[in-house]
NUMAR-476297 format. One line per 3 residues: number of its first residue (from 1); for each residue x, y, z of C-alpha. Coordinates in Angstrom, 2 decimals. Example, Ala and Ser with C-alpha at 12.3 -4.5 7.8 and 13.67 -1.06 7.14 Angstrom:
2
1 = 12.30:-4.50:7.80  13.67:-1.06:7.14
This chain:
273
1 = -92.31:19.02:-4.22  -93.90:16.12:-2.56  -91.19:13.42:-1.26
4 = -91.57:9.83:-1.95  -92.06:9.30:1.92  -94.77:12.15:1.91
7 = -96.47:10.53:-1.05  -96.42:6.91:0.45  -97.98:8.47:3.78
10 = -100.86:10.24:1.90  -101.64:6.99:-0.14  -101.55:5.22:3.00
13 = -103.90:7.78:4.67  -106.15:7.59:1.64  -106.18:3.81:1.91
16 = -107.21:3.89:5.48  -110.00:6.28:5.04  -111.25:4.11:2.28
19 = -110.96:1.23:4.59  -112.83:3.25:7.34  -115.50:4.14:4.82
22 = -116.10:0.69:3.57  -116.32:-0.44:7.33  -118.81:2.32:8.15
25 = -120.64:1.39:5.15  -120.88:-2.44:6.09  -121.81:-1.54:9.75
28 = -124.77:0.71:8.44  -125.90:-2.12:5.97  -125.42:-4.47:8.93
31 = -127.65:-2.20:11.26  -130.35:-2.00:8.68  -130.25:-5.58:7.83
34 = -130.76:-6.34:11.84  -133.45:-3.85:11.85  -135.31:-5.61:8.95
37 = -134.57:-8.63:10.41  -135.92:-7.73:13.99  -138.94:-6.22:12.31
40 = -140.00:-9.41:10.60  -138.99:-11.54:13.82  -141.43:-9.19:15.51
43 = -144.23:-9.81:12.59  -143.46:-13.41:12.82  -143.81:-13.45:16.62
46 = -146.81:-11.30:16.67  -148.62:-13.65:14.00  -147.53:-16.61:16.11
49 = -149.19:-15.13:19.11  -152.41:-14.73:17.04  -154.86:-16.99:16.26
52 = -156.20:-15.64:9.09  -157.52:-18.57:11.60  -156.58:-17.01:8.59
55 = -155.74:-16.01:7.97  -154.98:-14.72:10.77  -156.45:-15.58:12.91
58 = -156.24:-15.41:9.49  -157.21:-16.90:6.33  -156.82:-15.82:9.04
61 = -155.13:-13.69:12.02  -155.61:-11.75:15.15  -153.97:-10.27:18.19
64 = -153.80:-11.79:21.43  -152.42:-11.06:24.89  -150.10:-13.33:26.40
67 = -151.55:-13.26:29.85  -154.84:-13.92:28.43  -154.87:-17.06:30.13
70 = -152.51:-19.61:31.62  -150.70:-22.02:29.44  -152.35:-25.26:28.65
73 = -150.77:-28.38:29.51  -151.42:-29.34:25.64  -148.75:-26.63:24.67
76 = -146.03:-29.00:26.28  -146.80:-31.84:23.89  -145.41:-32.04:20.39
79 = -145.43:-35.85:19.77  -148.47:-37.23:21.14  -150.20:-40.19:19.77
82 = -152.88:-39.53:16.96  -156.28:-40.15:18.63  -158.34:-40.00:15.46
85 = -159.35:-42.66:12.95  -158.84:-42.92:9.36  -160.37:-40.34:6.84
88 = -163.22:-41.31:4.61  -162.41:-41.73:1.05  -162.35:-38.89:-1.03
91 = -160.51:-35.65:-1.89  -160.75:-31.83:-0.89  -162.91:-29.53:-2.86
94 = -161.28:-27.33:-5.37  -164.51:-25.14:-6.19  -164.34:-21.54:-6.29
97 = -167.11:-18.76:-6.75  -166.82:-15.22:-7.81  -169.34:-13.75:-5.24
100 = -170.81:-14.39:-2.15  -173.90:-16.77:-2.63  -177.66:-15.45:-2.73
103 = -179.40:-15.28:0.58  -181.72:-18.30:0.59  -181.75:-18.89:4.53
106 = -184.51:-18.00:6.78  -183.05:-15.31:8.93  -185.22:-15.73:11.74
109 = -184.95:-19.55:11.53  -182.74:-21.94:13.77  -180.02:-23.85:11.94
112 = -177.60:-26.45:13.13  -174.34:-27.64:11.50  -172.85:-30.93:11.97
115 = -169.02:-31.70:11.24  -168.44:-35.40:11.11  -164.74:-35.64:11.58
118 = -162.16:-38.28:11.87  -162.00:-37.28:15.63  -165.59:-37.44:16.36
121 = -168.87:-35.43:15.84  -168.76:-31.36:16.09  -172.29:-30.33:16.78
124 = -173.02:-26.46:16.30  -175.92:-24.26:16.82  -175.75:-21.64:14.13
127 = -177.18:-18.09:14.92  -178.74:-16.86:11.23  -180.68:-13.82:13.25
130 = -177.09:-12.42:14.52  -174.93:-13.35:11.59  -177.30:-14.19:8.21
133 = -174.62:-13.85:5.72  -171.96:-16.16:7.55  -175.00:-18.65:8.11
136 = -176.05:-18.57:4.65  -172.45:-19.11:3.39  -172.11:-22.02:5.72
139 = -175.40:-23.48:4.17  -174.21:-22.83:0.61  -170.47:-24.26:1.16
142 = -171.90:-27.37:3.01  -174.30:-27.99:0.33  -171.41:-27.84:-1.99
145 = -169.70:-30.39:-0.39  -166.78:-27.68:0.05  -165.84:-28.82:3.73
148 = -165.92:-32.47:2.87  -162.44:-34.12:3.25  -160.68:-31.03:4.73
151 = -158.28:-31.00:7.38  -158.50:-28.48:10.30  -155.11:-27.38:9.85
154 = -154.11:-25.34:12.76  -154.33:-25.76:16.69  -153.24:-23.29:19.08
157 = -152.65:-24.31:22.56  -150.95:-21.18:24.43  -152.62:-17.55:24.62
160 = -155.50:-18.66:22.62  -157.03:-21.75:22.37  -158.77:-22.82:19.07
163 = -158.81:-25.30:16.44  -159.07:-23.89:13.10  -160.66:-25.33:10.18
166 = -162.36:-24.68:6.62  -159.61:-24.46:3.95  -159.60:-27.47:1.67
169 = -156.12:-26.76:0.77  -154.80:-27.24:4.40  -152.54:-24.08:3.79
172 = -154.35:-21.74:6.00  -154.56:-19.39:2.82  -157.51:-21.01:0.96
175 = -161.11:-19.88:0.67  -164.15:-20.04:-1.40  -163.16:-17.28:-3.81
178 = -165.51:-14.60:-2.37  -165.83:-12.97:1.18  -168.77:-12.02:3.47
181 = -169.26:-9.10:5.80  -168.60:-9.18:9.46  -171.37:-9.57:11.60
184 = -172.18:-9.85:15.30  -169.18:-8.28:16.58  -170.82:-6.44:19.48
187 = -172.08:-9.77:20.70  -172.52:-9.25:24.57  -170.81:-12.80:25.25
190 = -167.61:-11.32:23.96  -167.23:-9.26:27.12  -163.65:-8.17:28.08
193 = -162.57:-9.16:24.42  -162.92:-12.72:25.37  -164.33:-15.53:22.97
196 = -165.51:-17.98:25.49  -165.14:-21.58:25.22  -167.86:-23.16:22.84
199 = -167.69:-20.29:20.42  -167.47:-20.71:16.52  -166.29:-17.76:15.03
202 = -165.02:-16.89:11.24  -161.33:-16.39:10.68  -160.18:-13.37:8.44
205 = -157.07:-11.75:7.08  -157.17:-8.86:9.76  -159.08:-6.70:7.32
208 = -162.70:-5.77:7.85  -165.32:-8.00:6.10  -162.44:-10.64:4.81
211 = -164.01:-13.54:6.08  -164.41:-16.27:3.84  -164.69:-20.13:4.44
214 = -162.25:-20.57:7.46  -163.54:-20.80:10.83  -162.20:-21.50:14.36
217 = -163.74:-23.66:17.29  -162.87:-22.15:20.78  -162.24:-24.95:23.32
220 = -161.21:-22.65:26.00  -161.63:-18.87:26.82  -159.74:-17.21:24.39
223 = -158.65:-13.18:24.64  -159.16:-11.91:21.12  -159.95:-8.54:19.79
226 = -163.75:-8.51:18.63  -163.14:-8.66:15.03  -163.86:-12.17:14.30
229 = -167.56:-12.82:13.45  -169.22:-15.10:16.47  -171.65:-17.54:14.42
232 = -172.61:-20.35:16.64  -172.02:-22.24:19.77  -170.50:-25.84:20.02
235 = -172.42:-28.64:21.66  -171.60:-31.32:24.65  -170.39:-33.76:22.15
238 = -168.46:-31.40:20.04  -166.64:-29.87:23.22  -165.75:-33.72:24.09
241 = -164.14:-34.14:20.37  -162.04:-30.74:20.73  -160.75:-31.71:23.96
244 = -159.69:-34.93:22.60  -157.82:-33.02:19.80  -156.52:-30.19:22.18
247 = -155.15:-32.87:24.43  -153.22:-34.29:21.86  -151.45:-31.16:21.25
250 = -149.49:-29.67:18.16  -146.52:-30.50:16.06  -144.30:-27.90:16.66
253 = -144.31:-27.64:20.33  -144.19:-23.89:20.30  -148.03:-23.58:20.82
256 = -149.32:-23.07:17.46  -149.13:-25.33:14.62  -150.53:-28.38:13.01
259 = -152.49:-30.79:15.43  -151.05:-34.25:16.13  -154.25:-35.48:15.83
262 = -155.44:-35.97:12.24  -158.58:-33.83:12.10  -160.40:-34.16:8.73
265 = -163.96:-33.02:8.30  -165.33:-36.33:6.47  -168.85:-34.61:6.11
268 = -170.25:-31.12:6.75  -173.97:-30.54:6.89  -176.20:-27.62:7.69
271 = -180.02:-28.17:8.40  -182.96:-26.05:9.63  -183.77:-27.17:13.06
């Protein structure tokens, strides 16, 4: 027969074992939670180190290498004065289309894009022969006023050096409702996986053929995987405008965020030159 003392000890042992089991379960749960948090943080850090642009560069994003280039002095600036003017009256576009526009450009022709922004003009030479779908989309969207009154929503000042534009929502997730194919990814100018200063390229979601309306303007050599369609080059005046924007830095102080400069595209035009 079990004595009261034996019963008490048995109950105490069972209670201890239950406590240990609960503690071990809690430890396992905490380890799982920490693993998930660590994985999520790794994704966030990786995304912050990319340019989706885009995204992405996402819309718009892409992988970068921390040792791609020395950190720009602009990365240290988080509260710089706004060097840009007041936007022209008007509201960003809300238009959407179900499919890529019909090809209307001359693939062998020369085209130029001009972005009249609150910070100055950005002049771009487009390469229709190398990226006809992309140039055709630019031509269509500019003609529809899609880019007018939209903000350039992202500036990166560390690791990669780009200004990302082309999303009327200003969130980095907007687009025209359709996607266009990747083009010109074997351009010899991307030697060493470097997008040279002065390059205009399309942002995307990271998936193949996922570009839309968002694009990025490279103001300093940037090391990126060659998966973003290079579509044109920025002229001298445009580079001066970009330098003004980059020198003002971005708001987070972390090297990737909203520009301190209020960069709004008042008017975008594409014309055959």
